[in-house]
mmCIF file of the N, C-alpha and C atoms, coordinates in Angstrom:
data_MODEL
# 
_entry.id   MODEL 
# 
loop_
_atom_site.group_PDB 
_atom_site.id 
_atom_site.type_symbol 
_atom_site.label_atom_id 
_atom_site.label_alt_id 
_atom_site.label_comp_id 
_atom_site.label_asym_id 
_atom_site.label_entity_id 
_atom_site.label_seq_id 
_atom_site.pdbx_PDB_ins_code 
_atom_site.Cartn_x 
_atom_site.Cartn_y 
_atom_site.Cartn_z 
_atom_site.occupancy 
_atom_site.B_iso_or_equiv 
_atom_site.pdbx_formal_charge 
_atom_site.auth_seq_id 
_atom_site.auth_comp_id 
_atom_site.auth_asym_id 
_atom_site.auth_atom_id 
_atom_site.pdbx_PDB_model_num 
ATOM 1   N N  . MET A 1 1  ? 4.543   -19.036 15.590  1.00 0.00 ? 1  MET A N  1 
ATOM 2   C CA . MET A 1 1  ? 3.626   -18.282 14.763  1.00 0.00 ? 1  MET A CA 1 
ATOM 3   C C  . MET A 1 1  ? 4.418   -17.500 13.716  1.00 0.00 ? 1  MET A C  1 
ATOM 4   N N  . THR A 1 2  ? 3.961   -17.511 12.495  1.00 0.00 ? 2  THR A N  1 
ATOM 5   C CA . THR A 1 2  ? 4.601   -16.803 11.404  1.00 0.00 ? 2  THR A CA 1 
ATOM 6   C C  . THR A 1 2  ? 4.250   -15.318 11.460  1.00 0.00 ? 2  THR A C  1 
ATOM 7   N N  . ALA A 1 3  ? 5.223   -14.486 11.128  1.00 0.00 ? 3  ALA A N  1 
ATOM 8   C CA . ALA A 1 3  ? 4.979   -13.036 11.100  1.00 0.00 ? 3  ALA A CA 1 
ATOM 9   C C  . ALA A 1 3  ? 3.966   -12.702 10.018  1.00 0.00 ? 3  ALA A C  1 
ATOM 10  N N  . ALA A 1 4  ? 3.150   -11.699 10.280  1.00 0.00 ? 4  ALA A N  1 
ATOM 11  C CA . ALA A 1 4  ? 2.150   -11.267 9.314   1.00 0.00 ? 4  ALA A CA 1 
ATOM 12  C C  . ALA A 1 4  ? 2.833   -10.684 8.079   1.00 0.00 ? 4  ALA A C  1 
ATOM 13  N N  . ILE A 1 5  ? 2.201   -10.850 6.947   1.00 0.00 ? 5  ILE A N  1 
ATOM 14  C CA . ILE A 1 5  ? 2.675   -10.285 5.689   1.00 0.00 ? 5  ILE A CA 1 
ATOM 15  C C  . ILE A 1 5  ? 2.379   -8.793  5.711   1.00 0.00 ? 5  ILE A C  1 
ATOM 16  N N  . ARG A 1 6  ? 3.401   -7.985  5.453   1.00 0.00 ? 6  ARG A N  1 
ATOM 17  C CA . ARG A 1 6  ? 3.265   -6.527  5.488   1.00 0.00 ? 6  ARG A CA 1 
ATOM 18  C C  . ARG A 1 6  ? 2.837   -6.021  4.114   1.00 0.00 ? 6  ARG A C  1 
ATOM 19  N N  . VAL A 1 7  ? 1.697   -5.349  4.085   1.00 0.00 ? 7  VAL A N  1 
ATOM 20  C CA . VAL A 1 7  ? 1.131   -4.854  2.831   1.00 0.00 ? 7  VAL A CA 1 
ATOM 21  C C  . VAL A 1 7  ? 0.994   -3.337  2.907   1.00 0.00 ? 7  VAL A C  1 
ATOM 22  N N  . LEU A 1 8  ? 1.352   -2.677  1.808   1.00 0.00 ? 8  LEU A N  1 
ATOM 23  C CA . LEU A 1 8  ? 1.095   -1.247  1.667   1.00 0.00 ? 8  LEU A CA 1 
ATOM 24  C C  . LEU A 1 8  ? -0.018  -1.094  0.647   1.00 0.00 ? 8  LEU A C  1 
ATOM 25  N N  . TYR A 1 9  ? -1.086  -0.425  1.030   1.00 0.00 ? 9  TYR A N  1 
ATOM 26  C CA . TYR A 1 9  ? -2.249  -0.201  0.156   1.00 0.00 ? 9  TYR A CA 1 
ATOM 27  C C  . TYR A 1 9  ? -2.309  1.292   -0.144  1.00 0.00 ? 9  TYR A C  1 
ATOM 28  N N  . VAL A 1 10 ? -2.124  1.657   -1.414  1.00 0.00 ? 10 VAL A N  1 
ATOM 29  C CA . VAL A 1 10 ? -2.094  3.059   -1.822  1.00 0.00 ? 10 VAL A CA 1 
ATOM 30  C C  . VAL A 1 10 ? -3.300  3.345   -2.711  1.00 0.00 ? 10 VAL A C  1 
ATOM 31  N N  . ASP A 1 11 ? -4.152  4.256   -2.273  1.00 0.00 ? 11 ASP A N  1 
ATOM 32  C CA . ASP A 1 11 ? -5.349  4.626   -3.034  1.00 0.00 ? 11 ASP A CA 1 
ATOM 33  C C  . ASP A 1 11 ? -5.753  6.033   -2.636  1.00 0.00 ? 11 ASP A C  1 
ATOM 34  N N  . ASP A 1 12 ? -6.022  6.870   -3.621  1.00 0.00 ? 12 ASP A N  1 
ATOM 35  C CA . ASP A 1 12 ? -6.418  8.248   -3.305  1.00 0.00 ? 12 ASP A CA 1 
ATOM 36  C C  . ASP A 1 12 ? -7.820  8.320   -2.714  1.00 0.00 ? 12 ASP A C  1 
ATOM 37  N N  . GLU A 1 13 ? -8.578  7.247   -2.789  1.00 0.00 ? 13 GLU A N  1 
ATOM 38  C CA . GLU A 1 13 ? -9.896  7.179   -2.148  1.00 0.00 ? 13 GLU A CA 1 
ATOM 39  C C  . GLU A 1 13 ? -9.738  6.435   -0.821  1.00 0.00 ? 13 GLU A C  1 
ATOM 40  N N  . GLN A 1 14 ? -9.613  7.199   0.256   1.00 0.00 ? 14 GLN A N  1 
ATOM 41  C CA . GLN A 1 14 ? -9.339  6.643   1.583   1.00 0.00 ? 14 GLN A CA 1 
ATOM 42  C C  . GLN A 1 14 ? -10.343 5.570   1.992   1.00 0.00 ? 14 GLN A C  1 
ATOM 43  N N  . GLY A 1 15 ? -11.601 5.763   1.630   1.00 0.00 ? 15 GLY A N  1 
ATOM 44  C CA . GLY A 1 15 ? -12.625 4.782   2.001   1.00 0.00 ? 15 GLY A CA 1 
ATOM 45  C C  . GLY A 1 15 ? -12.349 3.399   1.434   1.00 0.00 ? 15 GLY A C  1 
ATOM 46  N N  . LEU A 1 16 ? -11.851 3.330   0.213   1.00 0.00 ? 16 LEU A N  1 
ATOM 47  C CA . LEU A 1 16 ? -11.546 2.035   -0.403  1.00 0.00 ? 16 LEU A CA 1 
ATOM 48  C C  . LEU A 1 16 ? -10.373 1.357   0.287   1.00 0.00 ? 16 LEU A C  1 
ATOM 49  N N  . SER A 1 17 ? -9.334  2.116   0.587   1.00 0.00 ? 17 SER A N  1 
ATOM 50  C CA . SER A 1 17 ? -8.185  1.495   1.247   1.00 0.00 ? 17 SER A CA 1 
ATOM 51  C C  . SER A 1 17 ? -8.530  1.091   2.684   1.00 0.00 ? 17 SER A C  1 
ATOM 52  N N  . ASP A 1 18 ? -9.378  1.875   3.354   1.00 0.00 ? 18 ASP A N  1 
ATOM 53  C CA . ASP A 1 18 ? -9.814  1.493   4.703   1.00 0.00 ? 18 ASP A CA 1 
ATOM 54  C C  . ASP A 1 18 ? -10.588 0.178   4.676   1.00 0.00 ? 18 ASP A C  1 
ATOM 55  N N  . LEU A 1 19 ? -11.471 0.037   3.694   1.00 0.00 ? 19 LEU A N  1 
ATOM 56  C CA . LEU A 1 19 ? -12.247 -1.195  3.553   1.00 0.00 ? 19 LEU A CA 1 
ATOM 57  C C  . LEU A 1 19 ? -11.331 -2.374  3.239   1.00 0.00 ? 19 LEU A C  1 
ATOM 58  N N  . GLY A 1 20 ? -10.379 -2.171  2.329   1.00 0.00 ? 20 GLY A N  1 
ATOM 59  C CA . GLY A 1 20 ? -9.422  -3.221  1.998   1.00 0.00 ? 20 GLY A CA 1 
ATOM 60  C C  . GLY A 1 20 ? -8.596  -3.635  3.196   1.00 0.00 ? 20 GLY A C  1 
ATOM 61  N N  . LYS A 1 21 ? -8.200  -2.666  3.996   1.00 0.00 ? 21 LYS A N  1 
ATOM 62  C CA . LYS A 1 21 ? -7.419  -2.942  5.211   1.00 0.00 ? 21 LYS A CA 1 
ATOM 63  C C  . LYS A 1 21 ? -8.206  -3.836  6.166   1.00 0.00 ? 21 LYS A C  1 
ATOM 64  N N  . VAL A 1 22 ? -9.457  -3.484  6.414   1.00 0.00 ? 22 VAL A N  1 
ATOM 65  C CA . VAL A 1 22 ? -10.300 -4.283  7.313   1.00 0.00 ? 22 VAL A CA 1 
ATOM 66  C C  . VAL A 1 22 ? -10.423 -5.715  6.796   1.00 0.00 ? 22 VAL A C  1 
ATOM 67  N N  . PHE A 1 23 ? -10.689 -5.852  5.506   1.00 0.00 ? 23 PHE A N  1 
ATOM 68  C CA . PHE A 1 23 ? -10.854 -7.178  4.908   1.00 0.00 ? 23 PHE A CA 1 
ATOM 69  C C  . PHE A 1 23 ? -9.561  -7.998  5.000   1.00 0.00 ? 23 PHE A C  1 
ATOM 70  N N  . LEU A 1 24 ? -8.433  -7.392  4.633   1.00 0.00 ? 24 LEU A N  1 
ATOM 71  C CA . LEU A 1 24 ? -7.173  -8.131  4.617   1.00 0.00 ? 24 LEU A CA 1 
ATOM 72  C C  . LEU A 1 24 ? -6.668  -8.486  6.016   1.00 0.00 ? 24 LEU A C  1 
ATOM 73  N N  . GLU A 1 25 ? -6.930  -7.627  6.984   1.00 0.00 ? 25 GLU A N  1 
ATOM 74  C CA . GLU A 1 25 ? -6.439  -7.892  8.334   1.00 0.00 ? 25 GLU A CA 1 
ATOM 75  C C  . GLU A 1 25 ? -7.370  -8.800  9.146   1.00 0.00 ? 25 GLU A C  1 
ATOM 76  N N  . LYS A 1 26 ? -8.496  -9.138  8.582   1.00 0.00 ? 26 LYS A N  1 
ATOM 77  C CA . LYS A 1 26 ? -9.529  -9.886  9.299   1.00 0.00 ? 26 LYS A CA 1 
ATOM 78  C C  . LYS A 1 26 ? -9.019  -11.191 9.921   1.00 0.00 ? 26 LYS A C  1 
ATOM 79  N N  . ASN A 1 27 ? -8.217  -11.966 9.192   1.00 0.00 ? 27 ASN A N  1 
ATOM 80  C CA . ASN A 1 27 ? -7.779  -13.257 9.726   1.00 0.00 ? 27 ASN A CA 1 
ATOM 81  C C  . ASN A 1 27 ? -6.397  -13.211 10.376  1.00 0.00 ? 27 ASN A C  1 
ATOM 82  N N  . GLY A 1 28 ? -5.775  -12.029 10.435  1.00 0.00 ? 28 GLY A N  1 
ATOM 83  C CA . GLY A 1 28 ? -4.493  -11.875 11.094  1.00 0.00 ? 28 GLY A CA 1 
ATOM 84  C C  . GLY A 1 28 ? -3.294  -12.246 10.238  1.00 0.00 ? 28 GLY A C  1 
ATOM 85  N N  . GLU A 1 29 ? -3.519  -12.627 9.000   1.00 0.00 ? 29 GLU A N  1 
ATOM 86  C CA . GLU A 1 29 ? -2.420  -13.028 8.125   1.00 0.00 ? 29 GLU A CA 1 
ATOM 87  C C  . GLU A 1 29 ? -1.650  -11.824 7.569   1.00 0.00 ? 29 GLU A C  1 
ATOM 88  N N  . PHE A 1 30 ? -2.311  -10.655 7.498   1.00 0.00 ? 30 PHE A N  1 
ATOM 89  C CA . PHE A 1 30 ? -1.707  -9.460  6.926   1.00 0.00 ? 30 PHE A CA 1 
ATOM 90  C C  . PHE A 1 30 ? -1.758  -8.298  7.912   1.00 0.00 ? 30 PHE A C  1 
ATOM 91  N N  . THR A 1 31 ? -0.751  -7.421  7.833   1.00 0.00 ? 31 THR A N  1 
ATOM 92  C CA . THR A 1 31 ? -0.825  -6.114  8.466   1.00 0.00 ? 31 THR A CA 1 
ATOM 93  C C  . THR A 1 31 ? -0.766  -5.110  7.322   1.00 0.00 ? 31 THR A C  1 
ATOM 94  N N  . VAL A 1 32 ? -1.699  -4.177  7.302   1.00 0.00 ? 32 VAL A N  1 
ATOM 95  C CA . VAL A 1 32 ? -1.851  -3.273  6.166   1.00 0.00 ? 32 VAL A CA 1 
ATOM 96  C C  . VAL A 1 32 ? -1.655  -1.828  6.600   1.00 0.00 ? 32 VAL A C  1 
ATOM 97  N N  . SER A 1 33 ? -0.779  -1.130  5.882   1.00 0.00 ? 33 SER A N  1 
ATOM 98  C CA . SER A 1 33 ? -0.608  0.315   6.036   1.00 0.00 ? 33 SER A CA 1 
ATOM 99  C C  . SER A 1 33 ? -1.277  0.968   4.837   1.00 0.00 ? 33 SER A C  1 
ATOM 100 N N  . THR A 1 34 ? -2.002  2.057   5.061   1.00 0.00 ? 34 THR A N  1 
ATOM 101 C CA . THR A 1 34 ? -2.678  2.736   3.958   1.00 0.00 ? 34 THR A CA 1 
ATOM 102 C C  . THR A 1 34 ? -2.151  4.154   3.792   1.00 0.00 ? 34 THR A C  1 
ATOM 103 N N  . LEU A 1 35 ? -2.045  4.567   2.541   1.00 0.00 ? 35 LEU A N  1 
ATOM 104 C CA . LEU A 1 35 ? -1.650  5.935   2.201   1.00 0.00 ? 35 LEU A CA 1 
ATOM 105 C C  . LEU A 1 35 ? -2.496  6.393   1.025   1.00 0.00 ? 35 LEU A C  1 
ATOM 106 N N  . THR A 1 36 ? -2.594  7.727   0.852   1.00 0.00 ? 36 THR A N  1 
ATOM 107 C CA . THR A 1 36 ? -3.482  8.256   -0.175  1.00 0.00 ? 36 THR A CA 1 
ATOM 108 C C  . THR A 1 36 ? -2.768  8.816   -1.397  1.00 0.00 ? 36 THR A C  1 
ATOM 109 N N  . SER A 1 37 ? -1.441  8.683   -1.475  1.00 0.00 ? 37 SER A N  1 
ATOM 110 C CA . SER A 1 37 ? -0.750  9.145   -2.683  1.00 0.00 ? 37 SER A CA 1 
ATOM 111 C C  . SER A 1 37 ? 0.529   8.351   -2.907  1.00 0.00 ? 37 SER A C  1 
ATOM 112 N N  . ALA A 1 38 ? 0.928   8.290   -4.159  1.00 0.00 ? 38 ALA A N  1 
ATOM 113 C CA . ALA A 1 38 ? 2.170   7.598   -4.512  1.00 0.00 ? 38 ALA A CA 1 
ATOM 114 C C  . ALA A 1 38 ? 3.368   8.311   -3.900  1.00 0.00 ? 38 ALA A C  1 
ATOM 115 N N  . ARG A 1 39 ? 3.339   9.624   -3.869  1.00 0.00 ? 39 ARG A N  1 
ATOM 116 C CA . ARG A 1 39 ? 4.458   10.387  -3.291  1.00 0.00 ? 39 ARG A CA 1 
ATOM 117 C C  . ARG A 1 39 ? 4.636   10.049  -1.807  1.00 0.00 ? 39 ARG A C  1 
ATOM 118 N N  . GLU A 1 40 ? 3.520   9.971   -1.073  1.00 0.00 ? 40 GLU A N  1 
ATOM 119 C CA . GLU A 1 40 ? 3.593   9.569   0.344   1.00 0.00 ? 40 GLU A CA 1 
ATOM 120 C C  . GLU A 1 40 ? 4.169   8.162   0.455   1.00 0.00 ? 40 GLU A C  1 
ATOM 121 N N  . ALA A 1 41 ? 3.739   7.285   -0.435  1.00 0.00 ? 41 ALA A N  1 
ATOM 122 C CA . ALA A 1 41 ? 4.173   5.888   -0.395  1.00 0.00 ? 41 ALA A CA 1 
ATOM 123 C C  . ALA A 1 41 ? 5.670   5.764   -0.641  1.00 0.00 ? 41 ALA A C  1 
ATOM 124 N N  . ILE A 1 42 ? 6.193   6.518   -1.592  1.00 0.00 ? 42 ILE A N  1 
ATOM 125 C CA . ILE A 1 42 ? 7.623   6.480   -1.875  1.00 0.00 ? 42 ILE A CA 1 
ATOM 126 C C  . ILE A 1 42 ? 8.416   6.889   -0.637  1.00 0.00 ? 42 ILE A C  1 
ATOM 127 N N  . SER A 1 43 ? 7.975   7.918   0.039   1.00 0.00 ? 43 SER A N  1 
ATOM 128 C CA . SER A 1 43 ? 8.629   8.359   1.267   1.00 0.00 ? 43 SER A CA 1 
ATOM 129 C C  . SER A 1 43 ? 8.502   7.305   2.374   1.00 0.00 ? 43 SER A C  1 
ATOM 130 N N  . PHE A 1 44 ? 7.316   6.760   2.523   1.00 0.00 ? 44 PHE A N  1 
ATOM 131 C CA . PHE A 1 44 ? 7.035   5.735   3.536   1.00 0.00 ? 44 PHE A CA 1 
ATOM 132 C C  . PHE A 1 44 ? 7.957   4.526   3.371   1.00 0.00 ? 44 PHE A C  1 
ATOM 133 N N  . LEU A 1 45 ? 8.147   4.105   2.133   1.00 0.00 ? 45 LEU A N  1 
ATOM 134 C CA . LEU A 1 45 ? 8.909   2.889   1.857   1.00 0.00 ? 45 LEU A CA 1 
ATOM 135 C C  . LEU A 1 45 ? 10.397  3.024   2.164   1.00 0.00 ? 45 LEU A C  1 
ATOM 136 N N  . LYS A 1 46 ? 10.884  4.228   2.299   1.00 0.00 ? 46 LYS A N  1 
ATOM 137 C CA . LYS A 1 46 ? 12.295  4.433   2.652   1.00 0.00 ? 46 LYS A CA 1 
ATOM 138 C C  . LYS A 1 46 ? 12.611  3.862   4.028   1.00 0.00 ? 46 LYS A C  1 
ATOM 139 N N  . ASP A 1 47 ? 11.638  3.920   4.934   1.00 0.00 ? 47 ASP A N  1 
ATOM 140 C CA . ASP A 1 47 ? 11.856  3.475   6.312   1.00 0.00 ? 47 ASP A CA 1 
ATOM 141 C C  . ASP A 1 47 ? 10.990  2.301   6.749   1.00 0.00 ? 47 ASP A C  1 
ATOM 142 N N  . HIS A 1 48 ? 10.086  1.856   5.867   1.00 0.00 ? 48 HIS A N  1 
ATOM 143 C CA . HIS A 1 48 ? 9.147   0.801   6.239   1.00 0.00 ? 48 HIS A CA 1 
ATOM 144 C C  . HIS A 1 48 ? 9.105   -0.268  5.141   1.00 0.00 ? 48 HIS A C  1 
ATOM 145 N N  . PRO A 1 49 ? 9.876   -1.326  5.283   1.00 0.00 ? 49 PRO A N  1 
ATOM 146 C CA . PRO A 1 49 ? 9.835   -2.378  4.266   1.00 0.00 ? 49 PRO A CA 1 
ATOM 147 C C  . PRO A 1 49 ? 8.480   -3.090  4.262   1.00 0.00 ? 49 PRO A C  1 
ATOM 148 N N  . VAL A 1 50 ? 8.034   -3.491  3.088   1.00 0.00 ? 50 VAL A N  1 
ATOM 149 C CA . VAL A 1 50 ? 6.778   -4.233  2.959   1.00 0.00 ? 50 VAL A CA 1 
ATOM 150 C C  . VAL A 1 50 ? 7.010   -5.473  2.101   1.00 0.00 ? 50 VAL A C  1 
ATOM 151 N N  . ASP A 1 51 ? 6.101   -6.409  2.204   1.00 0.00 ? 51 ASP A N  1 
ATOM 152 C CA . ASP A 1 51 ? 6.175   -7.629  1.417   1.00 0.00 ? 51 ASP A CA 1 
ATOM 153 C C  . ASP A 1 51 ? 5.380   -7.523  0.122   1.00 0.00 ? 51 ASP A C  1 
ATOM 154 N N  . ALA A 1 52 ? 4.354   -6.668  0.118   1.00 0.00 ? 52 ALA A N  1 
ATOM 155 C CA . ALA A 1 52 ? 3.496   -6.519  -1.061  1.00 0.00 ? 52 ALA A CA 1 
ATOM 156 C C  . ALA A 1 52 ? 2.914   -5.111  -1.100  1.00 0.00 ? 52 ALA A C  1 
ATOM 157 N N  . ILE A 1 53 ? 2.615   -4.662  -2.322  1.00 0.00 ? 53 ILE A N  1 
ATOM 158 C CA . ILE A 1 53 ? 2.001   -3.354  -2.523  1.00 0.00 ? 53 ILE A CA 1 
ATOM 159 C C  . ILE A 1 53 ? 0.737   -3.524  -3.344  1.00 0.00 ? 53 ILE A C  1 
ATOM 160 N N  . ILE A 1 54 ? -0.340  -2.909  -2.871  1.00 0.00 ? 54 ILE A N  1 
ATOM 161 C CA . ILE A 1 54 ? -1.580  -2.798  -3.636  1.00 0.00 ? 54 ILE A CA 1 
ATOM 162 C C  . ILE A 1 54 ? -1.718  -1.321  -3.968  1.00 0.00 ? 54 ILE A C  1 
ATOM 163 N N  . SER A 1 55 ? -1.876  -1.013  -5.260  1.00 0.00 ? 55 SER A N  1 
ATOM 164 C CA . SER A 1 55 ? -1.938  0.387   -5.655  1.00 0.00 ? 55 SER A CA 1 
ATOM 165 C C  . SER A 1 55 ? -3.087  0.633   -6.621  1.00 0.00 ? 55 SER A C  1 
ATOM 166 N N  . ASP A 1 56 ? -3.783  1.732   -6.394  1.00 0.00 ? 56 ASP A N  1 
ATOM 167 C CA . ASP A 1 56 ? -4.779  2.208   -7.334  1.00 0.00 ? 56 ASP A CA 1 
ATOM 168 C C  . ASP A 1 56 ? -4.071  2.493   -8.655  1.00 0.00 ? 56 ASP A C  1 
ATOM 169 N N  . TYR A 1 57 ? -4.762  2.301   -9.747  1.00 0.00 ? 57 TYR A N  1 
ATOM 170 C CA . TYR A 1 57 ? -4.184  2.534   -11.070 1.00 0.00 ? 57 TYR A CA 1 
ATOM 171 C C  . TYR A 1 57 ? -4.175  4.012   -11.432 1.00 0.00 ? 57 TYR A C  1 
ATOM 172 N N  . GLN A 1 58 ? -5.302  4.695   -11.190 1.00 0.00 ? 58 GLN A N  1 
ATOM 173 C CA . GLN A 1 58 ? -5.411  6.108   -11.550 1.00 0.00 ? 58 GLN A CA 1 
ATOM 174 C C  . GLN A 1 58 ? -5.468  6.968   -10.295 1.00 0.00 ? 58 GLN A C  1 
ATOM 175 N N  . MET A 1 59 ? -4.384  7.720   -10.084 1.00 0.00 ? 59 MET A N  1 
ATOM 176 C CA . MET A 1 59 ? -4.313  8.640   -8.956  1.00 0.00 ? 59 MET A CA 1 
ATOM 177 C C  . MET A 1 59 ? -3.771  9.969   -9.466  1.00 0.00 ? 59 MET A C  1 
ATOM 178 N N  . PRO A 1 60 ? -4.107  11.063  -8.791  1.00 0.00 ? 60 PRO A N  1 
ATOM 179 C CA . PRO A 1 60 ? -3.542  12.355  -9.178  1.00 0.00 ? 60 PRO A CA 1 
ATOM 180 C C  . PRO A 1 60 ? -2.023  12.368  -8.973  1.00 0.00 ? 60 PRO A C  1 
ATOM 181 N N  . GLU A 1 61 ? -1.345  13.208  -9.661  1.00 0.00 ? 61 GLU A N  1 
ATOM 182 C CA . GLU A 1 61 ? 0.105   13.405  -9.581  1.00 0.00 ? 61 GLU A CA 1 
ATOM 183 C C  . GLU A 1 61 ? 0.915   12.250  -10.150 1.00 0.00 ? 61 GLU A C  1 
ATOM 184 N N  . MET A 1 62 ? 0.717   11.039  -9.652  1.00 0.00 ? 62 MET A N  1 
ATOM 185 C CA . MET A 1 62 ? 1.461   9.880   -10.137 1.00 0.00 ? 62 MET A CA 1 
ATOM 186 C C  . MET A 1 62 ? 0.537   8.677   -10.143 1.00 0.00 ? 62 MET A C  1 
ATOM 187 N N  . ALA A 1 63 ? 0.365   8.055   -11.300 1.00 0.00 ? 63 ALA A N  1 
ATOM 188 C CA . ALA A 1 63 ? -0.493  6.870   -11.420 1.00 0.00 ? 63 ALA A CA 1 
ATOM 189 C C  . ALA A 1 63 ? 0.174   5.668   -10.754 1.00 0.00 ? 63 ALA A C  1 
ATOM 190 N N  . GLY A 1 64 ? -0.619  4.677   -10.468 1.00 0.00 ? 64 GLY A N  1 
ATOM 191 C CA . GLY A 1 64 ? -0.127  3.483   -9.794  1.00 0.00 ? 64 GLY A CA 1 
ATOM 192 C C  . GLY A 1 64 ? 1.001   2.788   -10.534 1.00 0.00 ? 64 GLY A C  1 
ATOM 193 N N  . ILE A 1 65 ? 0.912   2.672   -11.849 1.00 0.00 ? 65 ILE A N  1 
ATOM 194 C CA . ILE A 1 65 ? 1.964   2.008   -12.615 1.00 0.00 ? 65 ILE A CA 1 
ATOM 195 C C  . ILE A 1 65 ? 3.277   2.793   -12.507 1.00 0.00 ? 65 ILE A C  1 
ATOM 196 N N  . GLY A 1 66 ? 3.207   4.100   -12.614 1.00 0.00 ? 66 GLY A N  1 
ATOM 197 C CA . GLY A 1 66 ? 4.410   4.925   -12.449 1.00 0.00 ? 66 GLY A CA 1 
ATOM 198 C C  . GLY A 1 66 ? 5.019   4.744   -11.069 1.00 0.00 ? 66 GLY A C  1 
ATOM 199 N N  . PHE A 1 67 ? 4.182   4.682   -10.053 1.00 0.00 ? 67 PHE A N  1 
ATOM 200 C CA . PHE A 1 67 ? 4.649   4.458   -8.688  1.00 0.00 ? 67 PHE A CA 1 
ATOM 201 C C  . PHE A 1 67 ? 5.360   3.111   -8.577  1.00 0.00 ? 67 PHE A C  1 
ATOM 202 N N  . LEU A 1 68 ? 4.736   2.061   -9.073  1.00 0.00 ? 68 LEU A N  1 
ATOM 203 C CA . LEU A 1 68 ? 5.339   0.729   -8.970  1.00 0.00 ? 68 LEU A CA 1 
ATOM 204 C C  . LEU A 1 68 ? 6.638   0.637   -9.756  1.00 0.00 ? 68 LEU A C  1 
ATOM 205 N N  . LYS A 1 69 ? 6.712   1.306   -10.897 1.00 0.00 ? 69 LYS A N  1 
ATOM 206 C CA . LYS A 1 69 ? 7.939   1.309   -11.693 1.00 0.00 ? 69 LYS A CA 1 
ATOM 207 C C  . LYS A 1 69 ? 9.049   2.100   -11.012 1.00 0.00 ? 69 LYS A C  1 
ATOM 208 N N  . SER A 1 70 ? 8.683   3.043   -10.145 1.00 0.00 ? 70 SER A N  1 
ATOM 209 C CA . SER A 1 70 ? 9.688   3.863   -9.474  1.00 0.00 ? 70 SER A CA 1 
ATOM 210 C C  . SER A 1 70 ? 10.395  3.092   -8.361  1.00 0.00 ? 70 SER A C  1 
ATOM 211 N N  . ARG A 1 71 ? 9.854   1.970   -7.971  1.00 0.00 ? 71 ARG A N  1 
ATOM 212 C CA . ARG A 1 71 ? 10.423  1.169   -6.893  1.00 0.00 ? 71 ARG A CA 1 
ATOM 213 C C  . ARG A 1 71 ? 11.574  0.320   -7.388  1.00 0.00 ? 71 ARG A C  1 
ATOM 214 N N  . PRO A 1 72 ? 12.739  0.394   -6.748  1.00 0.00 ? 72 PRO A N  1 
ATOM 215 C CA . PRO A 1 72 ? 13.846  -0.474  -7.147  1.00 0.00 ? 72 PRO A CA 1 
ATOM 216 C C  . PRO A 1 72 ? 13.545  -1.924  -6.785  1.00 0.00 ? 72 PRO A C  1 
ATOM 217 N N  . GLY A 1 73 ? 14.128  -2.839  -7.531  1.00 0.00 ? 73 GLY A N  1 
ATOM 218 C CA . GLY A 1 73 ? 13.990  -4.270  -7.258  1.00 0.00 ? 73 GLY A CA 1 
ATOM 219 C C  . GLY A 1 73 ? 12.685  -4.766  -7.677  1.00 0.00 ? 73 GLY A C  1 
# 
């Protein structure tokens, strides 16, 4: 069996990321971690590698594009 794809879903609206998590994990192909801010996500990623990131575009403090650009590699 292939390991599930690790996804980080970042959205300041918790309800949307919770819904996305349920949908993506439905068939077992993905494992999804959710966070509500880019700052939390940056800290999370230091110790938790992921295969893909889904990020809201407009968030307080740091927008999604700024967050994605802050990631090395």
